[in-house]
C-alpha positions as semicolon CSV with decimal commas, in nm:
position;residue;x (nm);y (nm);z (nm)
1;M;-4,781;1,740;-0,665
2;K;-4,487;1,975;-0,663
3;R;-4,327;1,776;-0,383
4;I;-4,381;1,451;-0,573
5;A;-4,211;1,601;-0,877
6;V;-3,911;1,706;-0,666
7;V;-3,883;1,360;-0,511
8;G;-3,901;1,205;-0,857
9;A;-3,620;1,427;-0,978
10;L;-3,407;1,328;-0,681
11;L;-3,472;0,960;-0,748
12;L;-3,366;1,004;-1,110
13;A;-3,049;1,186;-1,007
14;G;-2,968;0,910;-0,761
15;L;-3,008;0,645;-1,028
16;L;-2,778;0,836;-1,261
17;N;-2,482;0,896;-1,029
18;L;-2,570;0,761;-0,681
19;T;-2,362;1,015;-0,498
20;R;-2,618;1,050;-0,220
21;P;-2,573;0,790;0,056
22;A;-2,949;0,763;0,119
23;M;-3,011;0,666;-0,244
24;A;-2,724;0,419;-0,255
25;Q;-2,848;0,175;0,006
26;D;-3,026;-0,037;-0,255
27;W;-2,707;-0,146;-0,424
28;I;-2,498;-0,170;-0,107
29;R;-2,715;-0,445;0,034
30;T;-2,706;-0,656;-0,281
31;G;-2,609;-1,008;-0,179
32;T;-2,559;-0,922;0,190
33;G;-2,889;-0,813;0,343
34;V;-2,733;-0,494;0,483
35;G;-2,978;-0,209;0,443
36;G;-3,277;-0,440;0,389
37;E;-3,563;-0,518;0,623
38;K;-3,425;-0,665;0,944
39;I;-3,549;-0,976;1,124
40;R;-3,689;-0,894;1,468
41;I;-3,534;-1,139;1,712
42;A;-3,557;-1,178;2,090
43;V;-3,257;-1,317;2,280
44;P;-3,345;-1,372;2,647
45;D;-3,063;-1,461;2,885
46;F;-2,980;-1,831;2,887
47;R;-3,107;-1,994;3,202
48;V;-2,852;-2,126;3,454
49;V;-2,906;-2,491;3,542
50;R;-2,734;-2,687;3,819
51;N;-2,589;-2,522;4,127
52;D;-2,220;-2,478;4,041
53;P;-2,125;-2,120;4,146
54;T;-1,897;-2,077;3,841
55;A;-2,195;-2,105;3,608
56;T;-2,339;-1,759;3,679
57;P;-2,039;-1,548;3,560
58;L;-1,994;-1,775;3,257
59;D;-2,362;-1,739;3,177
60;K;-2,331;-1,359;3,190
61;T;-2,034;-1,367;2,951
62;F;-2,220;-1,600;2,715
63;N;-2,536;-1,387;2,719
64;D;-2,352;-1,059;2,662
65;V;-2,150;-1,198;2,369
66;L;-2,447;-1,370;2,201
67;F;-2,663;-1,059;2,227
68;S;-2,383;-0,839;2,093
69;D;-2,301;-1,076;1,805
70;L;-2,660;-1,076;1,682
71;E;-2,694;-0,702;1,736
72;Q;-2,383;-0,635;1,525
73;A;-2,470;-0,884;1,251
74;G;-2,644;-0,616;1,045
75;I;-2,949;-0,830;0,961
76;F;-3,138;-0,831;1,292
77;D;-3,353;-0,595;1,492
78;V;-3,269;-0,732;1,837
79;V;-3,553;-0,659;2,079
80;T;-3,440;-0,470;2,387
81;R;-3,446;-0,687;2,700
82;S;-3,676;-0,451;2,890
83;F;-3,963;-0,567;2,665
84;Y;-3,922;-0,938;2,747
85;P;-4,176;-1,142;2,949
86;M;-4,085;-1,203;3,312
87;E;-4,089;-1,585;3,308
88;P;-3,757;-1,760;3,232
89;V;-3,717;-1,961;2,914
90;G;-3,443;-2,222;2,917
91;Y;-3,616;-2,516;2,748
92;P;-3,862;-2,556;2,459
93;N;-4,154;-2,632;2,692
94;E;-4,100;-2,292;2,857
95;A;-4,117;-2,100;2,529
96;Y;-4,471;-1,962;2,524
97;L;-4,461;-1,822;2,173
98;D;-4,774;-1,612;2,207
99;H;-4,594;-1,411;2,476
100;W;-4,305;-1,340;2,240
101;S;-4,515;-1,259;1,935
102;A;-4,739;-1,009;2,118
103;L;-4,662;-0,646;2,190
104;P;-4,431;-0,505;2,316
105;V;-4,190;-0,782;2,209
106;K;-4,345;-0,863;1,871
107;A;-4,055;-1,088;1,777
108;S;-4,038;-1,305;1,469
109;M;-3,761;-1,528;1,601
110;L;-3,662;-1,640;1,952
111;A;-3,313;-1,760;2,053
112;F;-3,298;-1,918;2,398
113;G;-3,140;-2,196;2,600
114;N;-2,955;-2,293;2,916
115;L;-2,603;-2,316;3,053
116;G;-2,471;-2,539;3,329
117;V;-2,138;-2,636;3,482
118;S;-2,053;-2,976;3,626
119;N;-1,710;-3,113;3,723
120;G;-1,530;-2,830;3,544
121;A;-1,721;-2,877;3,218
122;M;-1,962;-2,622;3,072
123;Q;-2,262;-2,748;2,880
124;V;-2,479;-2,518;2,668
125;Q;-2,807;-2,602;2,497
126;G;-2,947;-2,350;2,251
127;W;-3,258;-2,330;2,034
128;L;-3,386;-2,097;1,764
129;F;-3,765;-2,086;1,723
130;D;-3,980;-1,925;1,457
131;V;-4,235;-1,748;1,675
132;K;-4,484;-1,722;1,388
133;S;-4,491;-2,098;1,327
134;P;-4,629;-2,239;1,653
135;Q;-4,704;-2,582;1,502
136;A;-4,340;-2,644;1,401
137;P;-4,135;-2,361;1,550
138;Q;-3,789;-2,519;1,579
139;V;-3,536;-2,384;1,330
140;L;-3,219;-2,481;1,513
141;A;-3,111;-2,689;1,813
142;K;-2,747;-2,707;1,923
143;Q;-2,553;-2,848;2,217
144;Y;-2,197;-2,757;2,318
145;R;-1,963;-2,896;2,580
146;E;-1,633;-2,727;2,669
147;S;-1,409;-2,666;2,970
148;A;-1,568;-2,411;3,201
149;T;-1,365;-2,099;3,115
150;E;-1,462;-1,746;3,020
151;E;-1,279;-1,784;2,690
152;N;-1,488;-2,090;2,606
153;A;-1,809;-1,914;2,709
154;R;-1,723;-1,645;2,456
155;A;-1,629;-1,903;2,192
156;V;-1,952;-2,101;2,231
157;A;-2,159;-1,782;2,213
158;H;-1,980;-1,692;1,889
159;R;-2,049;-2,039;1,745
160;F;-2,418;-2,030;1,831
161;A;-2,449;-1,677;1,691
162;N;-2,286;-1,787;1,367
163;E;-2,531;-2,079;1,339
164;I;-2,824;-1,837;1,373
165;I;-2,677;-1,587;1,128
166;F;-2,610;-1,860;0,871
167;R;-2,966;-1,990;0,884
168;L;-3,142;-1,654;0,884
169;G;-2,894;-1,456;0,675
170;G;-2,921;-1,625;0,338
171;G;-2,663;-1,897;0,398
172;I;-2,377;-1,649;0,449
173;N;-2,140;-1,752;0,728
174;G;-2,126;-1,522;1,029
175;I;-1,810;-1,339;1,135
176;A;-1,828;-1,396;1,512
177;E;-1,525;-1,626;1,506
178;S;-1,319;-1,412;1,264
179;K;-1,009;-1,211;1,358
180;I;-0,872;-0,867;1,278
181;Y;-0,496;-0,815;1,232
182;Y;-0,346;-0,469;1,266
183;I;-0,039;-0,265;1,364
184;S;0,002;-0,139;1,721
185;N;0,281;0,045;1,902
186;R;0,173;-0,061;2,251
187;T;0,497;-0,253;2,314
188;G;0,713;0,043;2,207
189;H;0,758;-0,088;1,853
190;K;0,521;-0,127;1,560
191;E;0,426;-0,494;1,579
192;V;0,152;-0,704;1,422
193;W;-0,139;-0,754;1,662
194;A;-0,464;-0,951;1,647
195;M;-0,806;-0,934;1,810
196;D;-1,151;-1,088;1,784
197;Y;-1,387;-0,917;1,541
198;D;-1,554;-0,734;1,832
199;G;-1,228;-0,603;1,983
200;A;-1,185;-0,871;2,250
201;G;-0,862;-1,064;2,306
202;Q;-0,619;-0,801;2,178
203;H;-0,265;-0,939;2,175
204;A;0,070;-0,901;2,000
205;V;0,146;-1,154;1,726
206;T;0,504;-1,052;1,644
207;H;0,780;-0,947;1,885
208;L;1,048;-0,833;1,642
209;G;1,140;-0,502;1,808
210;S;1,131;-0,323;1,473
211;I;0,872;-0,170;1,238
212;A;0,595;-0,377;1,081
213;L;0,343;-0,237;0,831
214;S;0,038;-0,351;0,630
215;P;-0,039;-0,697;0,773
216;R;-0,237;-0,931;0,549
217;V;-0,353;-1,269;0,682
218;S;-0,352;-1,566;0,444
219;P;-0,684;-1,719;0,329
220;D;-0,627;-2,030;0,545
221;N;-0,549;-1,815;0,853
222;T;-0,209;-1,979;0,906
223;K;0,025;-1,694;0,800
224;V;0,051;-1,317;0,803
225;A;0,238;-1,130;0,530
226;F;0,356;-0,777;0,611
227;A;0,625;-0,522;0,533
228;S;0,909;-0,546;0,787
229;Y;1,220;-0,344;0,869
230;A;1,361;-0,629;1,080
231;R;1,622;-0,714;0,814
232;G;1,711;-0,358;0,713
233;G;1,504;-0,179;0,451
234;P;1,137;-0,268;0,420
235;N;1,079;-0,608;0,267
236;V;0,793;-0,856;0,260
237;A;0,800;-1,090;0,559
238;I;0,585;-1,395;0,635
239;W;0,493;-1,489;0,994
240;S;0,362;-1,837;1,073
241;L;0,067;-1,820;1,312
242;E;0,104;-2,194;1,376
243;L;0,477;-2,191;1,454
244;G;0,501;-1,841;1,603
245;R;0,804;-1,742;1,397
246;M;0,916;-1,593;1,067
247;L;0,922;-1,811;0,756
248;N;1,184;-1,791;0,482
249;F;1,101;-1,536;0,214
250;P;1,348;-1,382;-0,034
251;V;1,470;-1,024;-0,004
252;M;1,337;-0,846;-0,312
253;G;1,561;-0,540;-0,296
254;G;1,461;-0,175;-0,294
255;T;1,155;-0,072;-0,096
256;T;0,917;-0,369;-0,101
257;V;0,584;-0,317;0,075
258;S;0,205;-0,379;0,080
259;P;0,181;-0,755;0,022
260;A;-0,161;-0,902;-0,063
261;W;-0,272;-1,265;-0,093
262;S;-0,476;-1,408;-0,377
263;S;-0,788;-1,579;-0,242
264;D;-0,650;-1,926;-0,315
265;G;-0,333;-1,848;-0,116
266;A;-0,113;-1,936;-0,414
267;K;0,007;-1,586;-0,505
268;L;0,125;-1,264;-0,346
269;A;0,104;-0,920;-0,506
270;F;0,326;-0,642;-0,373
271;S;0,490;-0,310;-0,455
272;S;0,866;-0,289;-0,500
273;S;1,118;-0,031;-0,615
274;R;1,371;-0,303;-0,701
275;S;1,381;-0,170;-1,059
276;G;1,394;0,197;-0,952
277;D;1,031;0,314;-0,959
278;P;0,778;0,147;-0,725
279;E;0,585;-0,100;-0,942
280;I;0,336;-0,381;-0,885
281;Y;0,470;-0,738;-0,890
282;V;0,323;-1,082;-0,830
283;C;0,497;-1,398;-0,718
284;D;0,424;-1,742;-0,580
285;A;0,345;-1,766;-0,209
286;N;0,707;-1,868;-0,139
287;G;0,852;-1,571;-0,332
288;A;0,937;-1,760;-0,652
289;N;0,840;-1,675;-1,011
290;I;0,836;-1,298;-0,973
291;K;0,653;-1,111;-1,248
292;R;0,629;-0,734;-1,297
293;L;0,283;-0,603;-1,390
294;T;0,315;-0,224;-1,412
295;S;0,567;-0,004;-1,589
296;S;0,478;0,364;-1,556
297;H;0,643;0,672;-1,415
298;G;0,512;0,743;-1,066
299;P;0,462;0,510;-0,769
300;D;0,239;0,204;-0,799
301;V;0,146;0,063;-0,457
302;S;-0,120;-0,113;-0,246
303;P;-0,233;-0,397;-0,475
304;V;-0,535;-0,611;-0,380
305;W;-0,684;-0,907;-0,568
306;N;-1,046;-0,951;-0,667
307;P;-1,117;-1,235;-0,420
308;K;-1,406;-1,371;-0,622
309;T;-1,203;-1,455;-0,932
310;N;-0,836;-1,357;-0,874
311;A;-0,859;-1,228;-1,231
312;Q;-0,820;-0,859;-1,142
313;I;-0,600;-0,645;-0,919
314;A;-0,686;-0,301;-0,787
315;W;-0,404;-0,071;-0,683
316;V;-0,297;0,289;-0,628
317;S;-0,095;0,477;-0,888
318;G;0,055;0,825;-0,899
319;R;0,117;0,814;-1,275
320;T;-0,111;1,116;-1,334
321;G;-0,004;1,315;-1,028
322;L;-0,200;1,261;-0,707
323;P;-0,271;0,894;-0,624
324;Q;-0,579;0,736;-0,785
325;I;-0,742;0,391;-0,778
326;Y;-0,690;0,170;-1,083
327;T;-0,777;-0,186;-1,180
328;M;-0,607;-0,425;-1,421
329;D;-0,626;-0,789;-1,516
330;S;-0,398;-1,010;-1,310
331;D;-0,150;-1,028;-1,601
332;G;-0,115;-0,647;-1,609
333;S;-0,341;-0,585;-1,908
334;N;-0,669;-0,390;-1,937
335;V;-0,572;-0,100;-1,707
336;Q;-0,866;0,118;-1,602
337;R;-0,883;0,424;-1,378
338;L;-1,171;0,425;-1,125
339;T;-1,138;0,755;-0,936
340;D;-1,151;1,080;-1,128
341;Q;-0,992;1,337;-0,896
342;G;-0,867;1,411;-0,545
343;Y;-0,644;1,175;-0,344
344;A;-0,758;0,811;-0,342
345;V;-0,568;0,533;-0,162
346;S;-0,600;0,198;0,024
347;P;-0,838;-0,006;-0,195
348;S;-1,004;-0,314;-0,046
349;W;-1,209;-0,551;-0,260
350;S;-1,538;-0,692;-0,126
351;P;-1,568;-1,073;-0,099
352;N;-1,824;-1,087;-0,382
353;G;-1,597;-0,889;-0,617
354;Q;-1,855;-0,616;-0,679
355;Y;-1,726;-0,327;-0,469
356;L;-1,410;-0,147;-0,367
357;A;-1,382;0,034;-0,035
358;F;-1,107;0,297;-0,021
359;A;-0,997;0,622;0,141
360;W;-1,062;0,938;-0,062
361;I;-0,991;1,306;-0,019
362;R;-1,225;1,473;-0,268
363;H;-1,141;1,823;-0,388
364;Y;-1,489;1,917;-0,509
365;G;-1,844;1,792;-0,553
366;A;-2,061;1,584;-0,322
367;G;-1,930;1,437;-0,001
368;S;-1,686;1,622;0,224
369;P;-1,414;1,784;0,012
370;G;-1,087;1,807;0,204
371;N;-1,148;1,521;0,450
372;S;-1,008;1,170;0,423
373;D;-1,312;0,944;0,442
374;I;-1,405;0,588;0,353
375;Y;-1,597;0,550;0,028
376;L;-1,759;0,257;-0,149
377;M;-1,758;0,215;-0,527
378;D;-1,934;-0,032;-0,753
379;V;-1,650;-0,151;-0,977
380;A;-1,866;-0,208;-1,287
381;S;-2,060;0,119;-1,285
382;H;-1,816;0,343;-1,091
383;K;-2,108;0,458;-0,872
384;W;-1,990;0,560;-0,527
385;I;-2,104;0,678;-0,187
386;Q;-1,935;0,817;0,123
387;L;-1,948;0,600;0,437
388;T;-1,773;0,809;0,706
389;H;-1,852;1,173;0,785
390;D;-1,733;1,226;1,142
391;G;-1,403;1,406;1,095
392;G;-1,047;1,291;1,142
393;R;-0,848;1,095;0,888
394;N;-1,018;0,769;0,795
395;D;-0,809;0,518;0,602
396;F;-0,718;0,151;0,540
397;P;-1,063;-0,011;0,503
398;S;-1,083;-0,390;0,504
399;W;-1,389;-0,607;0,437
400;S;-1,527;-0,874;0,669
401;P;-1,563;-1,222;0,513
402;D;-1,944;-1,191;0,508
403;G;-1,934;-0,867;0,307
404;R;-2,155;-0,692;0,563
405;H;-1,889;-0,506;0,762
406;I;-1,580;-0,291;0,708
407;V;-1,299;-0,227;0,954
408;Y;-1,081;0,083;0,918
409;Q;-0,854;0,323;1,103
410;S;-0,961;0,670;1,215
411;T;-0,811;0,967;1,398
412;R;-1,150;1,117;1,488
413;G;-1,062;1,088;1,860
414;G;-0,718;1,243;1,815
415;Q;-0,510;0,925;1,778
416;E;-0,516;0,642;1,527
417;Q;-0,759;0,372;1,640
418;I;-0,943;0,081;1,478
419;W;-1,315;0,115;1,407
420;S;-1,573;-0,107;1,240
421;M;-1,904;-0,035;1,067
422;L;-2,167;-0,199;0,851
423;A;-2,109;-0,174;0,476
424;D;-2,371;0,101;0,448
425;G;-2,177;0,322;0,693
426;S;-2,404;0,261;0,993
427;G;-2,313;0,107;1,327
428;Q;-1,971;0,271;1,358
429;T;-1,794;0,122;1,662
430;Q;-1,450;0,187;1,810
431;L;-1,255;-0,134;1,877
432;T;-0,916;-0,018;2,014
433;F;-0,842;0,248;2,274
434;S;-0,483;0,206;2,397
435;G;-0,175;0,323;2,205
436;S;-0,179;0,392;1,832
437;N;-0,349;0,124;1,618
438;S;-0,369;0,122;1,240
439;Q;-0,383;-0,067;0,909
440;P;-0,642;-0,332;1,000
441;N;-0,700;-0,646;0,794
442;W;-1,000;-0,876;0,847
443;S;-0,938;-1,251;0,827
444;W;-1,090;-1,446;0,537
445;K;-1,304;-1,662;0,770
């Protein structure tokens, strides 16, 4: 009875302030499935059909990517392959569901199919079966045909994974085809780089031979806004991903940094010292119709729009001393302070508009006072939890478009690298390893 009373007290404390990560899982998973009961799914290797020798390595790439995509989705318990039955399953008539529903597999869902190559073309057939509905098991059937390349094997695996995630994850689109933009010094200069969500395909986007900072990809994935020193002092620059070159954008004057797109792509918010003190401004996507939103002593930087409504902007202000997170309406009114102490920077708004992820050095209380870690806060209630605990300086969080993942930079290995994790802090994975890599931004889709 005494133990029950203690547990009850802890539950009450968690409901009041939710500063304990274990108690905060219930509100983290709201609308995303992260932290909830996971769907147990089996993903046997796709069966190679036809005798083209190029099919086997493409099949391996496809299988590895599909398995990894579902494993990282945050909503599945992917059954380890060592538990699978011995017989191959490449077609529906080979899917003996009683074998997959029994121990040790005990799967609820089964994703399977085949891959073949003929005359330089790769064809993939994939199915998703509900193992517990033997009378009508088929949930999904897809067929893909692409040129027989490793890149296409990866792309098709991503597409099939996204189809599965969409159907089993509450109608939320998967992120397997999304991109992450970031800053890397691997070419000797700080350029904008891009990679797949899982770290594959890392490549330089810009080749300006200067300093680029804070890349932000547009909602339609056609442009990247960033702060650039290519024309002297830092100013907002726009790079066309379609044309592979800079687009015209006016020089604002002063130190102009940290651009951020509204979710409709019509507006940019940014910080500029054009009037003396760094303040928050908004303008049209082409730089016209500039409007100043803040007017306080102390730097105002790092604006980010509420992507759900575009009616609010979160930003960092030093008006009371050390930087803190604030929100305001998109016209500059209704200013509210969210963090109460310490050093809080780099806000990132979740796709559903409910949460802010940010970097926080707390000076006292729960968490890890003195470390820079990633935290999550419910904007309405100001409840928060700590997501990273592994040392180093963790900063610049950015949400995935499905709201289930966060990408961020960390120095836990000694040098700045890009990491990702689920929105409850689990599944932390390093994505970059070469050079110094920082300031990641997840694409909108």
